[in-house]
N, C-alpha and C positions, 0 to 999 in steps of 0.2 A: 233222561239219559241214565243208563245203568253204569255201574262202576267199571264194567269191562269195556265201555265205550270211551271212558276217560283215559288220559295219558298215564299209563303205568303207575297206579297209585301205590302198589306194593313194592316198588323197586327200592331197595336199600342194601347196603353191604351185608354180606353173609356174616352172621355172628356165630362163634364157636360156643354154643350154649351147652349146659348139662343135658338138656333135653331139646333137641331140634324141633320136635313137634310142638313143645310148649312155646318155643320162640315164635313159631308161626301163629299159634293161638294168640299170643301176646300182641303180635303185629296187627292181626285182624281185629282183636278186641279193642285195641287202642283207637283204631280208625272208626269203629262203631261208636265208641265213647265220645269221640270228637265230632261225630256227625258227618265224617267224610264218607262213610257207608251208612246209608239210612235204611230203616225198615222197608222191605219191599225190593231193595236193590239186589241185583244178582252179583255174586262173588265172581272174581276172575276164574277161569277154568283151572283144573289141576295143573295142566302144562304151564300156564301163565304163572301160577304161584311157585311151581318148581323152579322156573327160570329166574323169577325175581328174588326168591329167597335162597336159591342155590341148594335145594334139598331134593330128596328122592320122592317118587310118587307115594311110597309107603309112609313117609313122614307126613306128607300133605294129607293123606287119607286119615291118618291117626289124628291129626289136628282138627280136621273137619268133624270127626267123630266126637271129639271133646267139645267142640262148639255146639254140636247137636245135643249132646248130653246136658250141656249148660242151658239149653233152650234159646241159644242166640241165633241159630240158623236152622234151616230146613232144606233137605235135598229132595228135589222133585226129579225122579228118574226120567232120563231122556231130555230134561230141560236145563237143570243146573241147581246150584245151591243159593238160597235166598236168605237175607237177613230178616229175622222175625221181630215183631213188636215185643217190647218188654211186657211180660205177663203180670197182671195185677196180683195174681195169686202165686207168683213165683217164690222160690225159696228165700229170696231177698225181698221182703215185702216192704220196701221203702220207695216211695215215689219221689224222685228228685224235684219234680215240679211243685211239690207242696212245701218245700223247704224255702220259705220266703221271709219269715220274721226273725228278729233277734233271738227269741226264745228257741226257735227251730235250729238256728245256726249254733247256738250254745250247746244244745243237746247233740248235734252232729259233731261238734268239736270234741265233746267228751268221748263219743264213740271213736273218733279218729285218734285221740290220744292213746287209748288202749290198743287200738288196731295197729297204727303206724309206728308206734314205739317199737313194737316187735318186728315189723317189716324192716326197719332200719337195722336192727340187731342181726337179723337173719341175712340181710343183704350184705352186711359187712363180712359175715362168715362164708357166704356162698357165691358172691358175685364173681363173674368172669371179667377179664380185661375188656372184652367187648361190651359187656353190660355197664361197666364203670364208665366207658366212653360215652354210652347213650345218656347216662346221668349227667356227665359233664357237658354234653351238647345241650341238654335242656337247661342247665344252669347258665351256660353262655348265652343262650337265646334270651333268657330272662334278663341278664345283665345288658345285652345289646338293646333290647326293646326298652328297658328302663332308661338308658342313655338317650334314646331317640324319642321318648315319650310315647312309645307304641304299646301294644297289648302285652301285659305281663301275666294275665290269667292263664292263657293257653300254655306258655312255657312252665308256669308254676304247677299246673296239673300234670304236665308231662314229667316234670321232675319227680313228683310223688309217685306217679304211675310207674316210672322206670325203676324206682327203688323197690316197689312191690314186685315188679317183674323179675328183679335180680334175686328174689327169694327162691324162685323156682316152684313156688306154691300156687297152684292155679286158683285157689279160693281167694287169696288176697287179690289176685289180678281180677277175678270176676267181680268182687265187691267194688273195687275202684272203678272198673269199667262201667258197672251198673250206675254208680253215683255220678260219674262224669265230672266235668269241670265245675259243676254246681257245688262241689265240696269246698271250693275256694270261696271264703266268706265274701270278698269284695266283688265276686261275680253276682251276688244277690243284692248286697247293700254297699253303700259307700262307707266302709268301715273306718277309713282314715278320718273322714269328715265327722262321723258320729263320735269318734274318740277325740275330736279336736286335735288331731295330729296332722301336721303338714304331710301331704301325699308323698313328697320326695323323701322325707325323713323316714316315714313309715315303710316305704318300699326298700330303702337302703338297709334298714334293720332286717327286713325279711331276707334280703340278699345275703347279709352277713350270717344270718342263722342258717340259711341253705348251705353256705360255704362250710360252716362248722359240721353239718351233717355229712356233706360230701367228703371232707378231709377224714373223718372217722371211718367212713365206709372204705375209702381208698387205702387207709392204713390196715384195714381188717380188724379194727377195734370195735367189737360188738357192743360192749358196755358204753363206750363213748358215743357210739352212734345212737343207741337208745336214749342216752341222756340228752344229746343234741336235738333229737327229734321231739322228745318230750318237752324240752325247753321251748322249742319253736312253736309247737301247737298250744302249749300252755300260755305262752305270751299272747298268741292270737285270741285265745279264750278270754284272757284277763282284759285285753283291750276292748273286746266286745262287751264283756260283762260291765266294765266301767261305763261304757257308752249307754248300756241299757239302764243302769242305775240313774245316770244323769237325765236320760229321756223320761223316765218315770217320775223323777223328782220335778222336772219342768212341767210335765203334764199335770201333776198334783198341784203345783203352785198356781196354774192357770184355771183350776176348777173353782167356780164360784162357791163361796161359803154360804150355807143356808142359815 
């Protein structure tokens, strides 16, 4: 089944963004990152995207052109526009499927600290009210799922992605889209268990750290937003680093002495 056969996947309230075409790019990129639109799937028609996003045909065509330039989609004249497989030799030469070990995750967190600290600062300076609402919705979904014992990885990624989207910088959006939900450490490993941290306490702290980031962005305080994001990701790195040290120490203790 193609995306166009499914029930209106792109329908969402119109957002008054600084760049409407970038808003459309972000909407489609997010669904590609989440796997809602898979390689080989056909995008909805221009008219369907116009109606669901509340934008003009010119905006849709500009957005498709940007997606083409990023190597995310390909337009086949007379047939439609299709999602492409991520190229191994693309500008972002990181294969999310290879991020599986604690060492890999620590390296990725170092990248995210430098990258997302700045996205938070820029989001605080540039976000629109509609973009702030999207960040809030992701945060609320995380909180609701945490209370119900449901999935928190999806809303966690959505929270970080919407902050990147609020920068208005397509390169931040493309990097987060390429990496997908695999950037969330517990998607790969049970980080709470590895760190000997009760899952509920661990996720409660993550929720509080998210709230600090959101509040700074809502106030338009770029420096506080950077600090809150850096604190959040640094805490994740340190929890994982401690778990790695303990795991290595345990393995060393079990190695027979010659």
